[in-house]
C-alpha positions as CSV (number, residue, x, y, z in Angstrom):
1,X,155.3,90.9,95.5
2,X,154.6,91.6,99.2
3,X,151.3,93.2,98.3
4,X,150.3,90.1,96.5
5,X,151.0,88.0,99.6
6,X,148.8,90.4,101.7
7,X,146.0,90.2,99.1
8,X,146.2,86.4,99.2
9,X,146.0,86.5,103.0
10,X,143.0,88.9,102.9
11,X,141.2,86.7,100.4
12,X,141.9,83.6,102.5
13,X,140.7,85.4,105.7
14,X,137.5,86.6,104.1
15,X,136.9,83.2,102.4
16,X,137.2,81.4,105.7
17,X,135.0,84.0,107.5
18,X,132.3,83.7,104.9
19,X,132.3,87.3,103.9
20,X,133.5,86.6,100.3
21,X,131.3,83.7,99.8
22,X,128.2,84.0,97.7
23,X,124.8,83.4,99.3
24,X,123.8,79.7,99.2
25,X,120.8,78.9,97.0
26,X,117.6,79.1,99.0
27,X,114.8,76.7,98.1
28,X,111.5,78.3,99.0
29,X,108.2,76.7,98.6
30,X,105.1,78.8,97.9
31,X,103.2,77.4,100.8
32,X,105.9,78.7,103.2
33,X,105.8,82.3,101.9
34,X,103.9,84.6,104.1
35,X,100.6,85.9,102.7
36,X,100.6,89.3,101.0
37,X,97.9,91.8,100.8
38,X,96.4,94.6,102.9
39,X,97.6,94.6,106.5
40,X,100.6,92.4,105.9
41,X,104.0,93.0,104.3
42,X,107.4,91.3,104.1
43,X,110.0,93.9,104.9
44,X,113.5,94.1,103.6
45,X,116.0,96.9,104.5
46,X,116.1,99.7,101.9
47,X,113.1,98.3,99.9
48,X,109.9,100.5,100.0
49,X,106.7,98.6,100.9
50,X,103.0,99.5,101.0
51,X,101.5,100.1,104.4
52,X,97.8,99.7,104.8
53,X,96.0,99.2,108.0
54,X,93.2,96.7,108.4
55,X,90.8,96.2,111.3
56,X,92.5,94.6,114.3
57,X,91.3,91.3,115.8
58,X,89.0,91.6,118.8
59,X,91.7,90.7,121.3
60,X,93.9,93.7,120.2
61,X,92.6,96.9,121.7
62,X,93.3,99.2,118.7
63,X,91.3,100.2,115.6
64,X,93.9,99.5,112.9
65,X,96.7,96.9,112.6
66,X,99.5,96.3,110.2
67,X,101.7,93.2,110.4
68,X,105.1,93.0,109.0
69,X,107.9,90.5,109.0
70,X,111.6,91.3,108.9
71,X,112.7,89.2,105.9
72,X,116.4,89.7,106.2
73,X,119.4,88.6,108.2
74,X,119.8,92.1,109.6
75,X,118.3,94.0,112.5
76,X,116.0,96.7,111.3
77,X,117.2,99.9,113.1
78,X,114.3,102.2,112.0
79,X,110.9,102.2,110.3
80,X,109.8,105.3,108.4
81,X,106.2,105.7,107.1
82,X,105.0,108.4,104.7
83,X,101.3,109.2,104.2
84,X,101.0,111.4,101.1
85,X,98.3,114.0,100.5
86,X,96.4,113.5,103.8
87,X,95.7,116.5,105.9
88,X,93.2,114.5,108.0
89,X,96.2,113.0,109.9
90,X,97.4,116.5,111.1
91,X,97.4,116.5,114.8
92,X,97.7,112.7,115.2
93,X,100.3,111.6,117.8
94,X,102.7,108.7,117.8
95,X,104.5,106.6,120.4
96,X,106.2,103.3,120.8
97,X,104.9,100.3,122.7
98,X,107.0,97.2,123.1
99,X,110.7,96.4,123.0
100,X,111.8,97.0,119.3
101,X,112.0,100.8,119.2
102,X,112.4,103.5,121.9
103,X,111.8,106.7,119.9
104,X,108.8,107.7,117.8
105,X,108.4,111.0,115.9
106,X,105.6,112.2,113.7
107,X,105.2,115.3,111.7
108,X,102.9,117.0,109.3
109,X,104.1,119.1,106.4
110,X,101.3,121.5,105.5
111,X,102.9,122.5,102.1
112,X,102.3,119.1,100.5
113,X,100.0,117.5,103.1
114,X,102.5,114.7,103.9
115,X,102.3,113.1,107.3
116,X,105.5,111.2,108.4
117,X,106.0,108.7,111.2
118,X,109.4,107.5,112.2
119,X,110.4,104.8,114.7
120,X,114.0,104.4,115.8
121,X,116.3,103.8,118.8
122,X,116.4,100.7,120.9
123,X,117.5,97.3,119.7
124,X,115.5,97.3,116.4
125,X,113.6,94.4,114.9
126,X,115.6,91.1,114.9
127,X,115.9,89.0,111.7
128,X,112.9,86.9,110.7
129,X,110.7,88.4,113.4
130,X,107.1,89.6,112.8
131,X,106.0,92.9,114.2
132,X,102.8,94.8,114.6
133,X,102.1,98.5,114.0
134,X,98.8,99.7,115.4
135,X,96.8,102.9,115.2
136,X,93.9,104.2,117.1
137,X,93.1,107.6,115.6
138,X,91.6,106.9,112.2
139,X,89.1,104.3,111.0
140,X,91.1,101.6,109.2
141,X,88.7,101.5,106.3
142,X,89.3,105.2,105.7
143,X,93.0,105.1,106.4
144,X,95.2,106.1,103.5
145,X,97.7,103.8,102.0
146,X,101.2,104.7,102.8
147,X,104.8,103.9,101.8
148,X,107.1,102.4,104.4
149,X,110.9,102.0,104.4
150,X,112.9,100.0,106.9
151,X,116.6,100.7,107.4
152,X,119.5,98.5,108.7
153,X,123.1,99.5,109.4
154,X,125.5,99.2,106.6
155,X,127.8,96.2,107.3
156,X,130.2,97.3,104.6
157,X,131.4,100.2,106.6
158,X,132.3,98.0,109.6
159,X,134.3,95.6,107.4
160,X,136.0,98.5,105.7
161,X,137.0,99.9,109.1
162,X,138.2,96.5,110.3
163,X,140.2,95.7,107.1
164,X,141.9,99.2,107.3
165,X,142.8,98.7,110.9
166,X,144.1,95.2,110.2
167,X,146.2,96.6,107.3
168,X,147.6,99.3,109.5
169,X,148.5,96.8,112.2
170,X,150.1,94.5,109.8
171,X,152.2,97.3,108.3
172,X,153.3,98.5,111.7
173,X,154.2,95.0,112.7
174,X,156.3,94.5,109.6
175,X,158.1,97.8,110.1
176,X,158.9,96.9,113.7
177,X,160.4,93.6,112.7
178,X,162.5,94.9,109.8
179,X,163.6,98.2,111.4
180,X,164.7,96.5,114.5
């Protein structure tokens, strides 16, 4: 019976905090959706997206631009780009500019010709914020299409840790009261 009281308390706590609630229905109108197509993507954590550079506007001093929007309620903690079957990117360097990421790494695997670029560190990309990825080494019209993947921290592990710690504290408190 005591475990049922604890489960009822946990359900009440999670219900009040909003964790156990279903997402409310979103009403989205087509005119409000961001455009799709080359050079623009709506990014969600864990969902692969196509990355294709287009020519930058004249006020941006780079050759190729890619605009993305974090379409989630979470910070994007890393961006990973994979350019398959493209040995022409061998020797290209990568770096970060701006405040989203502090680390950039790029590598070329000669066995399968895959070039990878990974951005991480720093605060990440906040929810609902657009970001720009630029390149200056390859003509954008010749640039290969790539696959990107954005990652966000798993919130489930934090709640699992907190609920376990809360359960341990509750049990310790109950033992202290009943054992004197």
